[in-house]
C-alpha positions in Angstrom: 0.2 0.1 -0.2 2.9 2.3 -0.4 2.6 5.2 -3.0 5.9 5.7 -5.0 8.0 4.6 -2.0 7.3 7.9 -0.3 5.3 6.6 2.6 5.8 3.6 5.0 2.8 1.1 5.7 2.6 2.2 9.2 2.1 5.8 8.3 -0.6 4.9 5.8 -2.4 2.2 7.7 -3.9 4.6 10.5 -5.0 7.2 7.8 -6.5 4.3 5.7 -8.2 2.9 8.6 -9.6 6.3 9.4 -10.9 6.8 5.9 -12.6 3.5 6.2 -14.2 4.3 9.3 -15.3 7.8 8.1 -16.9 5.9 5.1 -18.7 3.5 7.2 -20.0 6.0 9.5 -21.5 7.8 6.5 -22.8 4.9 5.3 -24.4 4.1 8.8 -26.0 7.6 9.1 -27.7 6.7 5.7 -28.9 3.5 6.6 -30.4 4.5 9.8 -32.2 7.3 7.9 -33.7 4.5 5.6 -34.7 2.5 8.6 -36.5 5.6 10.0 -38.3 6.3 6.7 -39.3 2.4 6.6 -40.6 2.4 10.0 -42.5 5.5 9.2 -44.3 4.2 6.3 -44.9 0.7 7.9 -46.2 1.8 11.3 -49.7 3.0 9.9 -51.3 3.7 13.1 -50.3 4.9 16.5 -52.6 4.7 19.5 -52.8 8.1 21.5 -55.4 9.2 24.0 -58.3 7.2 23.0 -57.7 7.9 19.4 -55.2 6.9 16.4 -52.8 8.9 14.4 -52.2 7.9 10.9 -48.3 7.8 10.1 -47.6 6.6 6.6 -46.8 8.1 3.3 -49.0 7.6 0.4 -46.7 8.9 -2.2 -43.6 6.6 -0.7 -45.6 3.2 -0.9 -48.7 3.5 -3.3 -48.6 3.5 -7.1 -51.2 5.7 -9.0 -53.4 2.8 -9.7 -53.8 2.0 -5.9 -54.3 5.6 -5.2 -57.3 5.6 -7.1 -59.5 3.0 -5.4 -57.4 -0.2 -5.3 -56.8 -2.0 -1.9 -55.6 1.1 -0.1 -57.8 1.6 2.8 -56.1 5.0 4.0 -56.8 5.4 7.4 -60.1 3.6 8.0 -61.0 2.4 11.4 -59.8 -1.3 12.2 -62.2 -1.6 15.0 -65.5 -0.4 16.1 -63.8 2.5 18.1 -63.5 6.0 16.3 -60.6 6.7 14.5 -59.8 10.2 16.0 -57.1 12.4 14.8 -55.0 13.9 17.6 -51.5 15.1 17.9 -48.6 13.0 18.6 -44.9 13.4 19.2 -44.3 11.5 15.9 -46.6 14.0 14.0 -44.8 16.8 15.7 -41.4 15.5 14.5 -42.6 14.9 11.0 -44.1 18.6 10.9 -40.9 19.9 11.8 -39.2 18.6 8.8 -41.8 20.0 6.3 -40.8 23.0 4.1 -43.4 25.8 3.6 -45.0 25.3 0.0 -46.7 28.8 0.3 -45.4 32.3 -0.2 -48.0 33.5 2.5 -47.5 33.3 6.2 -51.2 33.2 6.5 -51.8 30.2 4.1 -53.5 27.2 6.0 -51.6 25.0 3.5 -47.9 26.2 4.2 -47.0 23.1 6.1 -48.8 20.6 4.0 -47.3 18.1 1.8 -48.6 15.8 -0.8 -47.8 12.8 1.3 -50.4 14.3 4.1 -53.3 13.8 1.5 -55.6 10.7 2.5 -57.6 9.3 -0.4 -59.9 7.1 1.6 -63.0 7.4 1.8 -62.7 10.7 -0.4 -59.5 13.1 -0.7 -58.8 15.1 2.3 -56.1 16.4 4.5 -55.7 17.2 8.3 -53.4 19.7 9.4 -52.5 20.2 13.0 -51.4 23.5 14.1 -51.4 24.7 10.4 -50.6 28.5 11.2 -47.5 29.8 12.8 -48.3 30.4 16.5 -47.8 34.1 16.1 -50.0 34.3 13.2 -52.8 32.0 14.9 -52.4 34.1 17.9 -53.0 37.5 16.1 -56.0 36.3 14.3 -57.5 34.4 17.5 -57.1 38.1 19.5 -59.1 39.8 16.8 -61.7 37.1 16.1 -64.9 38.9 15.6 -67.5 38.4 18.4 -70.3 36.1 17.5 -72.7 38.7 18.3 -70.9 41.0 15.5 -70.7 38.6 13.2 -74.8 38.0 13.5 -75.4 41.8 13.2 -73.1 42.3 10.1 -74.3 39.1 8.3 -78.0 39.2 9.4 -78.7 43.0 9.8 -81.9 43.5 11.2 -82.2 40.2 13.1 -82.9 40.7 16.7 -82.3 37.1 17.8 -81.0 34.0 16.2 -81.5 30.2 17.3 -78.9 28.5 19.3 -76.5 26.5 17.3 -77.0 28.0 14.1 -74.3 28.8 11.3 -73.5 32.4 10.5 -70.6 33.7 8.3 -68.9 37.0 7.2 -68.2 36.0 3.6 -65.0 37.3 1.6 -67.2 39.6 -0.1 -68.4 41.5 2.8 -64.9 41.8 4.3 -63.2 43.0 1.1 -66.0 45.1 -0.3 -67.1 46.8 2.9 -66.4 50.7 2.8 -65.5 50.5 6.3 -63.0 48.1 8.1 -65.1 45.3 9.8 -62.3 43.0 10.8 -58.7 43.5 11.7 -55.9 44.0 8.9 -54.6 40.9 9.5 -58.1 39.2 9.1 -58.5 41.2 6.1 -55.0 39.7 4.8 -56.0 36.3 5.5 -59.4 36.4 3.9 -57.9 38.0 0.9 -55.4 35.4 0.4 -57.8 32.5 0.9 -60.1 33.4 -1.6 -57.2 34.5 -4.2 -56.0 32.7 -7.4 -52.9 31.9 -5.5 -54.3 29.9 -3.1 -56.6 28.0 -5.4 -53.7 26.6 -7.2 -51.9 26.0 -3.9 -54.9 23.5 -3.2 -54.7 21.8 -6.8 -50.9 21.6 -6.3 -51.4 19.9 -3.0 -54.2 17.3 -4.0 -52.7 16.8 -7.6 -54.4 17.7 -10.9 -55.3 14.0 -11.6 -57.3 13.8 -8.1 -59.3 16.9 -9.3 -59.9 15.3 -12.8 -61.1 12.1 -11.3 -63.8 13.8 -9.0 -64.3 16.9 -11.3 -63.7 15.7 -14.7 -67.2 16.7 -15.6 -66.5 20.5 -15.2 -63.4 20.1 -17.3 -65.3 18.4 -20.1 -68.1 21.1 -19.7 -65.6 24.1 -20.3 -63.0 22.4 -22.2 -60.5 23.6 -19.6 -58.3 22.0 -16.8 -59.3 23.4 -13.5 -56.0 25.3 -13.2 -56.9 27.1 -16.4 -60.3 28.3 -15.4 -60.8 32.0 -14.5 -61.4 32.5 -10.9 -62.9 35.7 -9.0 -64.1 36.2 -5.2 -67.5 34.9 -4.7 -70.8 37.4 -5.0 -68.2 40.2 -5.8 -68.4 40.2 -9.8 -70.5 42.9 -11.5 -69.4 41.4 -15.0 -72.0 40.1 -17.4 -70.1 36.8 -17.8 -68.9 35.9 -14.2 -65.6 33.9 -13.7 -66.3 30.1 -13.9 -64.9 29.4 -10.4 -65.8 31.4 -7.6 -63.7 31.5 -4.2 -64.3 32.3 -0.8 -63.1 32.5 2.7 -66.0 33.1 5.6 -65.4 33.8 9.1 -68.1 31.8 10.8 -69.7 30.6 14.1 -72.2 28.3 15.1 -74.0 30.2 18.0 -73.7 28.9 21.4 -75.8 25.8 22.5 -78.2 26.9 25.3 -78.9 23.4 27.0 -78.6 20.0 26.3 -76.7 18.8 23.2 -77.5 19.9 19.6 -76.0 18.8 16.2 -75.6 21.5 13.9 -75.3 19.5 10.7 -76.1 15.8 10.1 -74.8 13.5 7.6 -74.7 15.4 4.3 -72.8 16.1 1.2 -72.3 19.6 0.2 -73.6 21.7 -2.7 -72.9 19.7 -6.3 -71.2 23.2 -7.4 -68.5 23.0 -4.7 -65.1 21.8 -5.7 -63.5 21.7 -2.3 -64.1 23.0 1.4 -61.6 23.6 4.1 -62.4 24.2 7.7 -60.0 25.9 10.2 -61.1 25.7 13.8 -60.6 28.6 16.4 -61.8 26.9 19.7 -61.6 29.2 22.5 -59.4 28.0 25.4 -61.9 28.3 28.0 -64.8 26.5 26.0 -65.9 23.4 27.9 -68.2 22.1 25.3 -67.5 18.7 24.0 -68.3 17.5 20.5 -68.5 19.6 17.5 -65.9 17.4 15.4 -66.0 16.8 11.8 -67.2 13.3 11.0 -66.2 11.5 8.0 -68.4 8.8 6.6 -68.4 6.0 3.9 -71.3 4.6 2.1 -70.9 0.8 2.6 -73.0 0.4 -0.7 -70.2 2.3 -2.6 -69.3 5.9 -3.6 -72.5 7.8 -4.2 -74.7 4.8 -4.0 -76.7 5.5 -0.8 -80.2 6.7 -1.4 -81.2 10.3 -0.7 -84.4 12.0 0.4 -85.9 13.9 -2.5 -86.1 17.7 -1.7 -89.9 17.3 -1.7 -89.7 14.6 0.8 -87.4 16.6 3.2 -90.0 19.7 2.9 -92.9 17.2 3.7 -91.2 15.4 6.6 -89.0 18.3 7.8 -90.6 18.3 11.4 -90.3 14.7 11.7 -86.7 13.9 10.3 -85.1 17.1 10.2 -84.3 19.3 7.1 -80.7 18.1 7.7 -81.3 14.4 7.4 -80.4 13.9 3.8 -79.9 10.1 3.4 -82.9 7.6 4.2 -80.8 4.8 5.9 -78.1 5.6 8.3 -77.3 1.9 8.4 -75.7 2.0 5.0 -73.0 4.4 6.5 -69.8 3.8 8.3 -68.2 6.4 10.6 -64.7 6.1 9.4 -62.8 9.1 11.6 -63.4 12.1 13.5 -61.4 15.5 13.2 -61.5 17.1 16.5 -62.7 20.7 17.2 -59.3 22.2 18.6 -57.4 25.3 18.0 -55.5 25.8 14.7 -56.7 22.5 13.4 -57.6 22.6 9.3 -59.3 19.8 7.6 -60.1 20.4 3.9 -61.7 17.7 1.3 -62.5 17.5 -2.3 -66.4 17.8 -2.6 -68.3 15.1 -4.7 -71.3 13.0 -4.3 -69.4 10.6 -2.1 -67.9 13.1 0.3 -70.2 12.3 3.1 -69.6 14.1 6.4 -71.3 15.5 9.4 -70.8 17.6 12.6 -71.0 15.6 15.9 -73.2 16.7 18.6 -72.2 19.7 20.7 -72.8 20.1 24.5 -74.1 23.4 26.2 -71.5 26.1 26.3 -71.7 29.8 26.3 -69.1 30.1 23.7 -69.6 29.6 19.9 -68.0 27.2 17.9 -65.7 29.2 15.7 -64.6 28.2 12.1 -63.3 29.5 9.2 -64.9 28.1 5.9 -62.7 28.2 2.7 -64.4 26.9 -0.5 -64.4 26.9 -4.4 -67.5 26.8 -6.2 -68.3 26.6 -10.0 -70.2 29.7 -10.6 -74.1 29.3 -10.4 -76.7 32.0 -10.3 -78.5 31.5 -7.0 -75.6 32.0 -5.1 -76.3 33.6 -1.5 
């Protein structure tokens, strides 16, 4: 191992040994990283506080065919116990490695990545602590009082029923001649009803997912969703409004006075809706239980569960409630719940199989505070 007779073996051997050790250390680190990533993919569920945390990466383990309805069951419950999203140390560590995908510090998707998207039973993503602490705290500090939201959104109303949904739409915030929310809230609403955020959502879920669920719309206009014109919902004065309207609403469910109350039963959203997202601003002093988003699967197949007609719902409104949309609750399986907790965000692609509800909420003097972010195909009777 001498080189041109210039060095003795006794000199070179320690250096060579050191180099080999360094090489082994480097490879050892790489190997450890591989093991860690493999463990993350194979440990699909972690038990935490009565719930479960899903902890695997679709992009790393599932090909495109499987992603669209093969044998992948996502985070479907494996027992009769409800599958509850909750924060864990592994989720926290995973989140700390993410890189921001947004240019806006207000974006609810700045900590999201494609591998966070779940495709069962329909495409959705849950992001805990989605906003930086300082941004969330600034917004929470100036969250409008529910009485003010009612006064602005429902002018002239002297009273409103308990557990009723009321929203300040983006058009109210952005077109008002006087400032009705803080500057931070105005910026938050402006961004989440912008073209930039719309494209951020498409990037996160992927164009192939949108085509799968909204290909009819793309065929109708001969354009991909990314190519369609957008505008803020209910702000257009154009003769031919944009194809896609965007909204970001500061909302509340008014306080539950006594007992338990369900603000929204099992349903799917308006057929014109492309996606919807909810960001929770639970008050730290709110003692109420419930108010979680429930995710359901139709056991008969996507879109196959039988609905009441609108006429039937009107006829039997007092008996079954206007909000009861489907005839046989036994046709559905509760797959998971997203807890009503501070700074928790959930977003899903809307379709005729995006079944969801809000769990009953117990009495509380505090409203259920939420931001609703949505995109819709333009339709005339928007209100």
